[in-house]
Biopython code that builds the backbone (N, CA, C, O; Angstrom):
import numpy as np
from Bio.PDB.StructureBuilder import StructureBuilder

atoms = [
    (1, "MET", "N", (3.347, -23.660, -6.698)),
    (1, "MET", "CA", (1.921, -23.063, -7.108)),
    (1, "MET", "C", (2.094, -22.611, -8.511)),
    (1, "MET", "O", (3.067, -21.935, -8.847)),
    (2, "SER", "N", (1.023, -23.030, -9.453)),
    (2, "SER", "CA", (0.579, -22.274, -10.640)),
    (2, "SER", "C", (0.333, -21.148, -11.047)),
    (2, "SER", "O", (-0.472, -20.600, -10.295)),
    (3, "ALA", "N", (0.634, -20.533, -11.872)),
    (3, "ALA", "CA", (-0.359, -18.819, -11.951)),
    (3, "ALA", "C", (-1.213, -18.839, -12.070)),
    (3, "ALA", "O", (-1.503, -17.671, -12.327)),
    (4, "LYS", "N", (-2.078, -19.409, -12.090)),
    (4, "LYS", "CA", (-3.551, -19.680, -12.130)),
    (4, "LYS", "C", (-4.274, -19.284, -10.044)),
    (4, "LYS", "O", (-5.124, -18.660, -9.408)),
    (5, "LYS", "N", (-3.070, -20.259, -9.900)),
    (5, "LYS", "CA", (-2.964, -20.223, -8.447)),
    (5, "LYS", "C", (-2.973, -18.743, -7.782)),
    (5, "LYS", "O", (-3.598, -18.311, -6.813)),
    (6, "TYR", "N", (-1.959, -18.066, -8.745)),
    (6, "TYR", "CA", (-1.510, -16.656, -8.406)),
    (6, "TYR", "C", (-2.739, -16.180, -7.990)),
    (6, "TYR", "O", (-3.282, -16.058, -6.892)),
    (7, "VAL", "N", (-3.141, -15.867, -9.487)),
    (7, "VAL", "CA", (-4.020, -14.913, -9.908)),
    (7, "VAL", "C", (-5.374, -15.099, -9.248)),
    (7, "VAL", "O", (-6.007, -14.054, -9.398)),
    (8, "HIS", "N", (-6.218, -16.190, -8.443)),
    (8, "HIS", "CA", (-6.587, -16.332, -7.649)),
    (8, "HIS", "C", (-6.462, -15.926, -5.886)),
    (8, "HIS", "O", (-7.345, -15.589, -5.096)),
    (9, "LEU", "N", (-5.035, -16.118, -5.698)),
    (9, "LEU", "CA", (-5.009, -15.887, -4.592)),
    (9, "LEU", "C", (-5.038, -14.160, -4.828)),
    (9, "LEU", "O", (-5.462, -13.579, -3.829)),
    (10, "VAL", "N", (-4.696, -13.333, -5.872)),
    (10, "VAL", "CA", (-4.814, -12.143, -6.105)),
    (10, "VAL", "C", (-6.453, -11.857, -5.735)),
    (10, "VAL", "O", (-6.815, -11.113, -4.823)),
    (11, "PHE", "N", (-7.196, -12.469, -6.474)),
    (11, "PHE", "CA", (-8.557, -12.149, -6.329)),
    (11, "PHE", "C", (-9.041, -12.320, -5.224)),
    (11, "PHE", "O", (-9.804, -11.395, -4.943)),
    (12, "LEU", "N", (-8.947, -13.202, -4.320)),
    (12, "LEU", "CA", (-8.768, -12.985, -2.765)),
    (12, "LEU", "C", (-8.113, -12.132, -1.593)),
    (12, "LEU", "O", (-8.358, -12.129, -0.387)),
    (13, "VAL", "N", (-7.308, -11.499, -2.259)),
    (13, "VAL", "CA", (-6.647, -10.719, -1.479)),
    (13, "VAL", "C", (-7.667, -9.404, -1.872)),
    (13, "VAL", "O", (-8.505, -9.157, -1.004)),
    (14, "ALA", "N", (-7.678, -8.935, -2.528)),
    (14, "ALA", "CA", (-8.767, -7.672, -3.609)),
    (14, "ALA", "C", (-10.217, -8.213, -2.949)),
    (14, "ALA", "O", (-10.886, -7.265, -2.538)),
    (15, "MET", "N", (-10.661, -9.131, -2.814)),
    (15, "MET", "CA", (-11.902, -9.500, -1.825)),
    (15, "MET", "C", (-11.703, -9.699, -0.086)),
    (15, "MET", "O", (-12.567, -9.998, 0.739)),
    (16, "ILE", "N", (-10.956, -9.553, 0.021)),
    (16, "ILE", "CA", (-9.978, -8.681, 1.755)),
    (16, "ILE", "C", (-10.676, -7.904, 1.784)),
    (16, "ILE", "O", (-11.739, -7.721, 2.377)),
    (17, "ILE", "N", (-9.923, -7.211, 0.912)),
    (17, "ILE", "CA", (-9.323, -5.341, 1.030)),
    (17, "ILE", "C", (-10.860, -5.056, 0.875)),
    (17, "ILE", "O", (-11.473, -4.866, 1.925)),
    (18, "PHE", "N", (-11.623, -4.998, -0.418)),
    (18, "PHE", "CA", (-12.666, -4.917, -1.002)),
    (18, "PHE", "C", (-13.277, -4.698, 0.136)),
    (18, "PHE", "O", (-13.386, -3.577, 0.633)),
    (19, "SER", "N", (-13.662, -5.606, 0.567)),
    (19, "SER", "CA", (-14.840, -6.006, 1.750)),
    (19, "SER", "C", (-14.636, -5.015, 3.279)),
    (19, "SER", "O", (-15.456, -4.439, 3.995)),
    (20, "TRP", "N", (-13.494, -5.125, 3.325)),
    (20, "TRP", "CA", (-13.095, -4.100, 3.997)),
    (20, "TRP", "C", (-13.288, -2.862, 4.445)),
    (20, "TRP", "O", (-13.626, -2.431, 5.548)),
    (21, "PHE", "N", (-12.889, -2.089, 2.909)),
    (21, "PHE", "CA", (-13.022, -1.084, 2.186)),
    (21, "PHE", "C", (-15.028, -0.609, 2.605)),
    (21, "PHE", "O", (-15.357, 0.405, 3.220)),
    (22, "PHE", "N", (-15.727, -1.362, 2.214)),
    (22, "PHE", "CA", (-17.527, -1.459, 2.009)),
    (22, "PHE", "C", (-17.801, -2.063, 3.437)),
    (22, "PHE", "O", (-18.958, -2.376, 3.718)),
    (23, "ILE", "N", (-16.805, -2.237, 4.335)),
    (23, "ILE", "CA", (-17.543, -2.458, 5.720)),
    (23, "ILE", "C", (-17.613, -1.418, 6.593)),
    (23, "ILE", "O", (-18.578, -1.269, 7.344)),
    (24, "LYS", "N", (-16.137, -0.261, 6.546)),
    (24, "LYS", "CA", (-16.065, 1.051, 6.652)),
    (24, "LYS", "C", (-16.908, 2.268, 5.803)),
    (24, "LYS", "O", (-17.249, 3.370, 6.235)),
    (25, "ALA", "N", (-17.109, 1.736, 4.556)),
    (25, "ALA", "CA", (-17.870, 3.093, 4.364)),
    (25, "ALA", "C", (-19.275, 2.402, 4.407)),
    (25, "ALA", "O", (-19.907, 3.311, 3.868)),
    (26, "THR", "N", (-20.081, 1.572, 4.630)),
    (26, "THR", "CA", (-21.284, 1.191, 5.229)),
    (26, "THR", "C", (-21.452, 1.510, 6.768)),
    (26, "THR", "O", (-22.455, 1.560, 7.479)),
    (27, "ASP", "N", (-20.364, 1.670, 6.977)),
    (27, "ASP", "CA", (-20.787, 1.860, 9.116)),
    (27, "ASP", "C", (-20.921, 3.460, 8.939)),
    (27, "ASP", "O", (-21.955, 4.089, 9.162)),
    (28, "LEU", "N", (-19.435, 4.127, 8.407)),
    (28, "LEU", "CA", (-19.957, 5.547, 7.944)),
    (28, "LEU", "C", (-21.373, 6.259, 7.691)),
    (28, "LEU", "O", (-22.041, 7.085, 8.313)),
    (29, "VAL", "N", (-21.545, 5.441, 6.293)),
    (29, "VAL", "CA", (-23.142, 5.976, 5.487)),
    (29, "VAL", "C", (-24.103, 5.673, 6.907)),
    (29, "VAL", "O", (-24.533, 6.566, 7.636)),
    (30, "TRP", "N", (-24.210, 4.963, 7.005)),
    (30, "TRP", "CA", (-25.632, 4.197, 8.039)),
    (30, "TRP", "C", (-25.138, 5.303, 9.745)),
    (30, "TRP", "O", (-25.730, 5.788, 10.709)),
    (31, "SER", "N", (-24.022, 5.229, 9.324)),
    (31, "SER", "CA", (-23.767, 6.067, 11.011)),
    (31, "SER", "C", (-24.556, 7.478, 11.277)),
    (31, "SER", "O", (-24.979, 7.979, 12.319)),
    (32, "TYR", "N", (-24.584, 7.933, 9.859)),
    (32, "TYR", "CA", (-25.449, 9.068, 10.116)),
    (32, "TYR", "C", (-26.693, 9.189, 10.168)),
    (32, "TYR", "O", (-27.172, 10.323, 10.192)),
    (33, "PHE", "N", (-27.535, 8.029, 10.200)),
    (33, "PHE", "CA", (-28.947, 8.322, 10.484)),
    (33, "PHE", "C", (-29.320, 7.044, 11.407)),
    (33, "PHE", "O", (-30.465, 6.980, 11.854)),
    (34, "ALA", "N", (-28.301, 5.935, 11.730)),
    (34, "ALA", "CA", (-28.713, 5.402, 13.271)),
    (34, "ALA", "C", (-27.456, 4.879, 13.598)),
    (34, "ALA", "O", (-26.437, 4.861, 12.908)),
    (35, "ARG", "N", (-27.767, 4.183, 15.462)),
    (35, "ARG", "CA", (-26.253, 3.651, 14.927)),
    (35, "ARG", "C", (-26.634, 2.235, 14.077)),
    (35, "ARG", "O", (-27.812, 1.940, 13.874)),
    (36, "PRO", "N", (-25.828, 1.626, 13.735)),
    (36, "PRO", "CA", (-26.025, 0.605, 12.732)),
    (36, "PRO", "C", (-25.212, -0.645, 13.768)),
    (36, "PRO", "O", (-24.271, -0.754, 14.555)),
    (37, "SER", "N", (-26.563, -1.634, 12.993)),
    (37, "SER", "CA", (-26.255, -3.152, 14.196)),
    (37, "SER", "C", (-25.012, -3.272, 12.729)),
    (37, "SER", "O", (-25.083, -2.826, 11.584)),
    (38, "GLU", "N", (-23.757, -4.219, 13.566)),
    (38, "GLU", "CA", (-22.652, -4.721, 13.756)),
    (38, "GLU", "C", (-22.934, -5.549, 12.548)),
    (38, "GLU", "O", (-22.665, -5.048, 11.456)),
    (39, "LEU", "N", (-23.453, -6.783, 12.600)),
    (39, "LEU", "CA", (-23.923, -7.782, 11.665)),
    (39, "LEU", "C", (-24.059, -7.314, 10.570)),
    (39, "LEU", "O", (-23.332, -7.595, 9.617)),
    (40, "TRP", "N", (-24.956, -6.572, 10.541)),
    (40, "TRP", "CA", (-25.845, -5.940, 9.053)),
    (40, "TRP", "C", (-24.478, -4.724, 8.227)),
    (40, "TRP", "O", (-24.569, -4.203, 7.116)),
    (41, "VAL", "N", (-23.642, -4.615, 8.955)),
    (41, "VAL", "CA", (-22.391, -3.787, 8.448)),
    (41, "VAL", "C", (-21.574, -4.606, 8.259)),
    (41, "VAL", "O", (-20.994, -4.301, 7.217)),
    (42, "ASN", "N", (-21.213, -5.414, 8.633)),
    (42, "ASN", "CA", (-20.580, -6.297, 8.691)),
    (42, "ASN", "C", (-20.493, -7.617, 6.899)),
    (42, "ASN", "O", (-19.655, -7.894, 6.041)),
    (43, "PHE", "N", (-22.271, -8.098, 7.312)),
    (43, "PHE", "CA", (-22.843, -8.526, 5.821)),
    (43, "PHE", "C", (-22.964, -7.783, 4.563)),
    (43, "PHE", "O", (-22.834, -8.291, 3.449)),
    (44, "ILE", "N", (-23.205, -6.622, 4.790)),
    (44, "ILE", "CA", (-22.936, -5.797, 3.369)),
    (44, "ILE", "C", (-22.212, -5.510, 3.081)),
    (44, "ILE", "O", (-22.028, -5.449, 1.865)),
    (45, "GLY", "N", (-21.043, -5.032, 4.173)),
    (45, "GLY", "CA", (-19.860, -4.906, 3.684)),
    (45, "GLY", "C", (-19.291, -6.220, 2.819)),
    (45, "GLY", "O", (-18.663, -6.117, 1.765)),
    (46, "ILE", "N", (-19.643, -7.486, 3.488)),
    (46, "ILE", "CA", (-18.789, -8.537, 3.192)),
    (46, "ILE", "C", (-19.057, -9.195, 1.620)),
    (46, "ILE", "O", (-18.314, -9.635, 0.743)),
    (47, "LEU", "N", (-20.774, -8.984, 1.790)),
    (47, "LEU", "CA", (-21.881, -9.243, 0.057)),
    (47, "LEU", "C", (-21.146, -8.258, -1.308)),
    (47, "LEU", "O", (-21.045, -8.573, -2.494)),
    (48, "LEU", "N", (-20.732, -7.057, -0.646)),
    (48, "LEU", "CA", (-20.546, -5.979, -1.836)),
    (48, "LEU", "C", (-18.735, -6.257, -1.968)),
    (48, "LEU", "O", (-18.318, -5.746, -3.008)),
    (49, "GLY", "N", (-17.923, -6.759, -1.366)),
    (49, "GLY", "CA", (-16.278, -6.898, -1.462)),
    (49, "GLY", "C", (-16.655, -8.618, -2.307)),
    (49, "GLY", "O", (-15.955, -9.032, -3.231)),
    (50, "ILE", "N", (-17.562, -9.206, -1.888)),
    (50, "ILE", "CA", (-17.588, -10.275, -2.825)),
    (50, "ILE", "C", (-18.325, -9.911, -3.876)),
    (50, "ILE", "O", (-17.657, -10.015, -4.905)),
    (51, "GLY", "N", (-19.503, -9.497, -4.082)),
    (51, "GLY", "CA", (-19.578, -9.134, -5.237)),
    (51, "GLY", "C", (-18.553, -8.245, -6.495)),
    (51, "GLY", "O", (-18.256, -8.638, -7.623)),
    (52, "SER", "N", (-18.235, -7.135, -5.910)),
    (52, "SER", "CA", (-17.310, -6.404, -6.631)),
    (52, "SER", "C", (-16.147, -7.274, -6.957)),
    (52, "SER", "O", (-15.675, -7.007, -8.063)),
    (53, "VAL", "N", (-15.625, -8.109, -6.403)),
    (53, "VAL", "CA", (-14.623, -8.835, -7.053)),
    (53, "VAL", "C", (-15.003, -10.279, -8.328)),
    (53, "VAL", "O", (-14.489, -10.581, -9.405)),
    (54, "ALA", "N", (-16.203, -10.904, -7.465)),
    (54, "ALA", "CA", (-16.899, -11.848, -8.496)),
    (54, "ALA", "C", (-17.089, -11.129, -9.787)),
    (54, "ALA", "O", (-16.736, -11.680, -10.830)),
    (55, "TYR", "N", (-17.716, -9.721, -9.800)),
    (55, "TYR", "CA", (-17.595, -9.131, -11.347)),
    (55, "TYR", "C", (-16.537, -8.867, -11.638)),
    (55, "TYR", "O", (-16.393, -9.311, -12.777)),
    (56, "TYR", "N", (-15.637, -8.393, -11.318)),
    (56, "TYR", "CA", (-14.395, -8.215, -11.882)),
    (56, "TYR", "C", (-13.737, -9.573, -12.386)),
    (56, "TYR", "O", (-13.371, -9.731, -13.551)),
    (57, "TRP", "N", (-13.637, -10.422, -11.508)),
    (57, "TRP", "CA", (-13.204, -12.105, -11.648)),
    (57, "TRP", "C", (-13.896, -12.420, -13.077)),
    (57, "TRP", "O", (-13.004, -12.865, -13.799)),
    (58, "ARG", "N", (-14.850, -12.380, -13.623)),
    (58, "ARG", "CA", (-15.834, -12.438, -14.675)),
    (58, "ARG", "C", (-15.483, -11.736, -15.957)),
    (58, "ARG", "O", (-16.017, -11.911, -17.052)),
    (59, "LYS", "N", (-14.691, -11.071, -15.711)),
    (59, "LYS", "CA", (-14.144, -10.078, -17.284)),
    (59, "LYS", "C", (-12.901, -10.525, -17.405)),
    (59, "LYS", "O", (-11.931, -10.524, -16.646)),
    (60, "GLU", "N", (-13.186, -11.103, -19.036)),
    (60, "GLU", "CA", (-12.105, -11.697, -19.123)),
    (60, "GLU", "C", (-10.726, -10.528, -19.153)),
    (60, "GLU", "O", (-9.676, -10.730, -18.544)),
    (61, "GLU", "N", (-10.911, -9.730, -19.702)),
    (61, "GLU", "CA", (-9.462, -8.678, -19.782)),
    (61, "GLU", "C", (-9.090, -8.373, -18.299)),
    (61, "GLU", "O", (-7.946, -8.187, -17.882)),
    (62, "VAL", "N", (-10.059, -8.355, -17.685)),
    (62, "VAL", "CA", (-9.452, -8.069, -16.076)),
    (62, "VAL", "C", (-8.348, -9.178, -15.615)),
    (62, "VAL", "O", (-7.198, -9.122, -15.180)),
    (63, "PHE", "N", (-9.269, -10.207, -15.926)),
    (63, "PHE", "CA", (-8.466, -11.772, -15.448)),
    (63, "PHE", "C", (-7.228, -11.967, -16.546)),
    (63, "PHE", "O", (-6.304, -12.672, -16.140)),
    (64, "GLU", "N", (-7.126, -11.515, -17.664)),
    (64, "GLU", "CA", (-5.633, -11.637, -18.621)),
    (64, "GLU", "C", (-4.861, -10.546, -17.961)),
    (64, "GLU", "O", (-3.658, -10.570, -18.221)),
    (65, "GLN", "N", (-5.304, -9.510, -17.099)),
    (65, "GLN", "CA", (-4.426, -8.538, -17.089)),
    (65, "GLN", "C", (-3.994, -9.185, -15.835)),
    (65, "GLN", "O", (-2.786, -9.406, -15.747)),
    (66, "VAL", "N", (-4.778, -9.544, -14.813)),
    (66, "VAL", "CA", (-4.154, -10.379, -13.598)),
    (66, "VAL", "C", (-2.652, -11.201, -13.883)),
    (66, "VAL", "O", (-1.536, -11.043, -13.389)),
    (67, "GLU", "N", (-3.237, -12.241, -15.023)),
    (67, "GLU", "CA", (-2.238, -13.276, -15.118)),
    (67, "GLU", "C", (-1.105, -12.802, -15.888)),
    (67, "GLU", "O", (0.009, -13.299, -15.726)),
    (68, "ALA", "N", (-1.391, -11.586, -16.969)),
    (68, "ALA", "CA", (0.112, -10.844, -16.655)),
    (68, "ALA", "C", (0.628, -9.846, -15.928)),
    (68, "ALA", "O", (1.461, -9.156, -16.514)),
    (69, "VAL", "N", (0.449, -9.653, -15.153)),
    (69, "VAL", "CA", (1.055, -9.540, -13.993)),
    (69, "VAL", "C", (1.861, -10.427, -13.492)),
    (69, "VAL", "O", (3.063, -10.382, -13.754)),
    (70, "VAL", "N", (1.191, -11.627, -12.481)),
    (70, "VAL", "CA", (1.639, -12.749, -12.459)),
    (70, "VAL", "C", (2.873, -13.266, -13.322)),
    (70, "VAL", "O", (4.011, -13.442, -12.885)),
    (71, "SER", "N", (2.536, -13.432, -14.342)),
    (71, "SER", "CA", (3.478, -13.492, -15.356)),
    (71, "SER", "C", (5.041, -12.822, -15.034)),
    (71, "SER", "O", (6.160, -13.328, -14.947)),
    (72, "GLU", "N", (4.580, -11.587, -14.919)),
    (72, "GLU", "CA", (5.720, -10.772, -15.452)),
    (72, "GLU", "C", (6.362, -11.229, -13.921)),
    (72, "GLU", "O", (7.582, -11.359, -13.817)),
    (73, "LEU", "N", (5.644, -11.415, -12.985)),
    (73, "LEU", "CA", (6.679, -11.286, -11.487)),
    (73, "LEU", "C", (7.388, -12.310, -11.306)),
    (73, "LEU", "O", (8.391, -12.330, -10.594)),
    (74, "SER", "N", (6.763, -13.621, -12.172)),
    (74, "SER", "CA", (7.702, -14.726, -11.849)),
    (74, "SER", "C", (9.188, -14.668, -12.479)),
    (74, "SER", "O", (10.284, -15.168, -12.228)),
    (75, "ARG", "N", (8.623, -13.771, -13.452)),
    (75, "ARG", "CA", (9.978, -13.535, -13.877)),
    (75, "ARG", "C", (11.359, -12.722, -13.486)),
    (75, "ARG", "O", (12.484, -12.861, -13.967)),
    (76, "VAL", "N", (10.915, -11.858, -12.487)),
    (76, "VAL", "CA", (11.267, -11.030, -11.941)),
    (76, "VAL", "C", (12.763, -11.181, -11.309)),
    (76, "VAL", "O", (12.575, -11.694, -10.206)),
    (77, "THR", "N", (13.828, -11.022, -11.449)),
    (77, "THR", "CA", (14.988, -11.606, -10.358)),
    (77, "THR", "C", (15.130, -11.056, -8.802)),
    (77, "THR", "O", (15.670, -9.983, -8.531)),
    (78, "TRP", "N", (14.664, -11.794, -7.999)),
    (78, "TRP", "CA", (14.626, -10.897, -6.703)),
    (78, "TRP", "C", (16.226, -10.803, -6.146)),
    (78, "TRP", "O", (17.004, -11.743, -6.308)),
    (79, "PRO", "N", (16.458, -10.044, -5.738)),
    (79, "PRO", "CA", (17.813, -9.903, -4.893)),
    (79, "PRO", "C", (18.125, -10.740, -3.445)),
    (79, "PRO", "O", (17.365, -10.630, -2.483)),
    (80, "THR", "N", (18.911, -11.288, -3.427)),
    (80, "THR", "CA", (19.309, -12.298, -2.191)),
    (80, "THR", "C", (19.037, -11.445, -0.968)),
    (80, "THR", "O", (18.444, -10.367, -0.936)),
    (81, "ARG", "N", (19.822, -12.427, 0.485)),
    (81, "ARG", "CA", (19.759, -11.857, 1.394)),
    (81, "ARG", "C", (20.504, -10.711, 1.411)),
    (81, "ARG", "O", (20.205, -9.608, 1.867)),
    (82, "GLU", "N", (21.995, -11.261, 0.605)),
    (82, "GLU", "CA", (23.242, -10.221, 1.340)),
    (82, "GLU", "C", (23.108, -8.998, 0.336)),
    (82, "GLU", "O", (23.396, -7.860, 0.706)),
    (83, "GLU", "N", (22.666, -9.272, -0.931)),
    (83, "GLU", "CA", (22.445, -7.684, -1.661)),
    (83, "GLU", "C", (21.058, -6.845, -1.318)),
    (83, "GLU", "O", (20.789, -5.746, -1.801)),
    (84, "THR", "N", (20.368, -7.462, -0.540)),
    (84, "THR", "CA", (19.430, -6.371, 0.340)),
    (84, "THR", "C", (19.892, -5.854, 1.800)),
    (84, "THR", "O", (19.456, -4.804, 2.272)),
    (85, "SER", "N", (20.825, -6.695, 2.478)),
    (85, "SER", "CA", (21.532, -6.285, 3.722)),
    (85, "SER", "C", (22.002, -5.430, 3.104)),
    (85, "SER", "O", (21.357, -4.409, 3.340)),
    (86, "SER", "N", (23.213, -5.140, 2.047)),
    (86, "SER", "CA", (24.253, -4.808, 1.253)),
    (86, "SER", "C", (23.518, -3.458, 0.843)),
    (86, "SER", "O", (24.316, -2.522, 0.905)),
    (87, "ALA", "N", (22.220, -3.059, 0.436)),
    (87, "ALA", "CA", (21.420, -2.063, 0.190)),
    (87, "ALA", "C", (21.021, -1.510, 1.274)),
    (87, "ALA", "O", (21.413, -0.360, 1.472)),
    (88, "THR", "N", (20.201, -2.103, 2.210)),
    (88, "THR", "CA", (20.256, -1.264, 3.369)),
    (88, "THR", "C", (21.284, -0.582, 3.951)),
    (88, "THR", "O", (21.123, 0.587, 4.299)),
    (89, "VAL", "N", (22.217, -1.096, 4.090)),
    (89, "VAL", "CA", (23.109, -0.313, 4.810)),
    (89, "VAL", "C", (23.770, 1.035, 3.808)),
    (89, "VAL", "O", (23.961, 2.190, 4.189)),
    (90, "VAL", "N", (23.998, 0.532, 2.618)),
    (90, "VAL", "CA", (24.340, 1.935, 1.738)),
    (90, "VAL", "C", (23.120, 3.037, 2.352)),
    (90, "VAL", "O", (23.437, 4.056, 2.967)),
    (91, "VAL", "N", (21.558, 2.613, 2.049)),
    (91, "VAL", "CA", (20.629, 3.146, 2.421)),
    (91, "VAL", "C", (20.786, 4.377, 3.408)),
    (91, "VAL", "O", (20.855, 5.594, 3.237)),
    (92, "ILE", "N", (20.824, 3.252, 4.902)),
    (92, "ILE", "CA", (21.224, 4.253, 6.086)),
    (92, "ILE", "C", (22.181, 4.999, 6.494)),
    (92, "ILE", "O", (22.043, 5.940, 7.276)),
    (93, "ILE", "N", (23.487, 4.534, 5.861)),
    (93, "ILE", "CA", (24.580, 5.566, 5.434)),
    (93, "ILE", "C", (24.001, 7.005, 4.649)),
    (93, "ILE", "O", (24.048, 8.155, 5.085)),
    (94, "THR", "N", (23.673, 6.718, 3.884)),
    (94, "THR", "CA", (23.952, 7.913, 2.876)),
    (94, "THR", "C", (21.865, 8.929, 3.682)),
    (94, "THR", "O", (21.351, 10.007, 3.383)),
    (95, "VAL", "N", (21.562, 8.186, 4.333)),
    (95, "VAL", "CA", (20.626, 9.084, 5.058)),
    (95, "VAL", "C", (21.349, 9.744, 6.246)),
    (95, "VAL", "O", (21.261, 10.970, 6.315)),
    (96, "PHE", "N", (22.038, 9.105, 7.171)),
    (96, "PHE", "CA", (22.756, 10.216, 8.187)),
    (96, "PHE", "C", (23.700, 11.099, 7.402)),
    (96, "PHE", "O", (23.962, 12.155, 7.977)),
    (97, "ILE", "N", (24.394, 10.882, 5.979)),
    (97, "ILE", "CA", (25.325, 11.711, 5.826)),
    (97, "ILE", "C", (24.302, 12.703, 5.181)),
    (97, "ILE", "O", (24.700, 13.858, 5.331)),
    (98, "ALA", "N", (23.272, 12.636, 4.602)),
    (98, "ALA", "CA", (22.143, 13.776, 4.038)),
    (98, "ALA", "C", (21.649, 14.515, 5.470)),
    (98, "ALA", "O", (21.754, 15.742, 5.456)),
    (99, "ALA", "N", (21.196, 13.993, 6.532)),
    (99, "ALA", "CA", (20.782, 14.666, 7.452)),
    (99, "ALA", "C", (21.822, 15.465, 8.040)),
    (99, "ALA", "O", (21.485, 16.624, 8.284)),
    (100, "GLY", "N", (23.123, 15.107, 8.361)),
    (100, "GLY", "CA", (24.103, 15.756, 8.669)),
    (100, "GLY", "C", (24.934, 16.674, 7.752)),
    (100, "GLY", "O", (26.070, 17.025, 8.071)),
    (101, "LEU", "N", (24.402, 17.012, 6.729)),
    (101, "LEU", "CA", (24.792, 18.078, 5.408)),
    (101, "LEU", "C", (23.477, 18.837, 6.535)),
    (101, "LEU", "O", (23.664, 19.134, 7.715)),
    (102, "MET", "N", (22.716, 18.941, 6.077)),
    (102, "MET", "CA", (21.164, 18.849, 5.921)),
    (102, "MET", "C", (21.054, 19.888, 7.597)),
    (102, "MET", "O", (20.391, 20.915, 7.740)),
    (103, "GLY", "N", (21.736, 19.351, 8.435)),
    (103, "GLY", "CA", (21.857, 19.945, 9.713)),
    (103, "GLY", "C", (23.222, 21.117, 10.088)),
    (103, "GLY", "O", (23.257, 21.991, 10.954)),
    (104, "PHE", "N", (24.210, 20.743, 9.117)),
    (104, "PHE", "CA", (25.076, 22.073, 8.735)),
    (104, "PHE", "C", (24.658, 23.099, 8.206)),
    (104, "PHE", "O", (24.884, 24.279, 8.472)),
    (105, "PHE", "N", (24.094, 22.675, 7.514)),
    (105, "PHE", "CA", (23.178, 23.585, 6.785)),
    (105, "PHE", "C", (22.338, 24.752, 7.605)),
    (105, "PHE", "O", (22.534, 25.967, 7.593)),
    (106, "ASP", "N", (21.467, 24.087, 8.229)),
    (106, "ASP", "CA", (20.622, 24.767, 8.884)),
    (106, "ASP", "C", (20.832, 25.385, 10.203)),
    (106, "ASP", "O", (20.147, 26.143, 10.890)),
    (107, "PHE", "N", (21.651, 24.993, 10.307)),
    (107, "PHE", "CA", (22.983, 25.659, 11.794)),
    (107, "PHE", "C", (23.610, 26.919, 11.273)),
    (107, "PHE", "O", (23.738, 27.974, 11.895)),
    (108, "PHE", "N", (24.038, 26.620, 9.864)),
    (108, "PHE", "CA", (24.902, 27.817, 9.374)),
    (108, "PHE", "C", (24.130, 29.080, 8.748)),
    (108, "PHE", "O", (24.574, 30.163, 8.367)),
    (109, "TRP", "N", (22.718, 28.529, 8.773)),
    (109, "TRP", "CA", (21.988, 29.688, 7.889)),
    (109, "TRP", "C", (21.258, 30.432, 9.167)),
    (109, "TRP", "O", (21.131, 31.625, 9.441)),
    (110, "ALA", "N", (20.907, 29.441, 9.716)),
    (110, "ALA", "CA", (20.383, 30.196, 11.533)),
    (110, "ALA", "C", (21.446, 31.192, 12.007)),
    (110, "ALA", "O", (20.988, 32.243, 12.456)),
    (111, "VAL", "N", (22.521, 31.088, 11.995)),
    (111, "VAL", "CA", (23.762, 31.762, 12.350)),
    (111, "VAL", "C", (23.736, 33.261, 11.460)),
    (111, "VAL", "O", (23.786, 34.413, 11.891)),
    (112, "VAL", "N", (23.653, 32.838, 10.297)),
    (112, "VAL", "CA", (24.165, 33.896, 9.549)),
    (112, "VAL", "C", (22.515, 34.812, 9.785)),
    (112, "VAL", "O", (22.502, 35.989, 10.146)),
    (113, "THR", "N", (21.488, 34.175, 9.560)),
    (113, "THR", "CA", (20.071, 35.136, 9.191)),
    (113, "THR", "C", (19.969, 35.742, 10.954)),
    (113, "THR", "O", (19.194, 36.679, 11.145)),
    (114, "ASP", "N", (20.875, 35.098, 12.353)),
    (114, "ASP", "CA", (20.603, 35.611, 13.766)),
    (114, "ASP", "C", (21.871, 36.668, 13.176)),
    (114, "ASP", "O", (21.692, 37.884, 13.249)),
    (115, "TRP", "N", (22.575, 36.362, 12.856)),
    (115, "TRP", "CA", (24.166, 37.601, 12.562)),
    (115, "TRP", "C", (23.270, 39.000, 11.802)),
    (115, "TRP", "O", (23.127, 40.067, 12.397)),
    (116, "ILE", "N", (22.728, 38.736, 10.402)),
    (116, "ILE", "CA", (22.065, 40.090, 9.628)),
    (116, "ILE", "C", (20.242, 40.291, 10.154)),
    (116, "ILE", "O", (19.495, 41.116, 9.627)),
    (117, "LEU", "N", (19.847, 39.396, 11.205)),
    (117, "LEU", "CA", (18.832, 40.424, 12.187)),
    (117, "LEU", "C", (18.778, 40.823, 13.034)),
    (117, "LEU", "O", (17.894, 41.547, 13.491)),
    (118, "LEU", "N", (20.237, 40.264, 13.740)),
    (118, "LEU", "CA", (20.823, 41.434, 15.325)),
    (118, "LEU", "C", (21.360, 42.456, 14.825)),
    (118, "LEU", "O", (21.196, 43.550, 15.365)),
    (119, "SER", "N", (21.812, 42.372, 14.145)),
    (119, "SER", "CA", (23.021, 44.014, 13.505)),
    (119, "SER", "C", (22.718, 44.959, 13.351)),
    (119, "SER", "O", (23.523, 45.813, 12.980)),
]
sb = StructureBuilder()
sb.init_structure("model")
sb.init_model(0)
sb.init_chain("A")
sb.init_seg("    ")
for serial, (resi, resn, name, xyz) in enumerate(atoms, 1):
    if name == "N":
        sb.init_residue(resn, " ", resi, " ")
    sb.init_atom(name, np.array(xyz, "f"), 0.0, 1.0, " ", f" {name:<3s}", serial, name[0])
structure = sb.get_structure()
């Protein structure tokens, strides 16, 4: 896929997210006055989502910014499967060590404070 296709894909995903947000917001606001019709809520939310993304899609500086982000992401060196697996193992081991240390200090200070308070 070319860079332009990724840019359009970003705007499509943004439209879906904006539409979901506007559907929820419309339902929330409208429900204060009466029980809204789900069809109207969805229609208004999707219309606002499409309108807001179309507004930003037509702005040249926003389009250029998204193109710059897509261009930078194409230059990223992504880790291999083996590198990701190794890093995950390191993180899990580090978390267990940190949890063990915190548990030890928690137990130690609980014993010390009990000894101070109960003597």
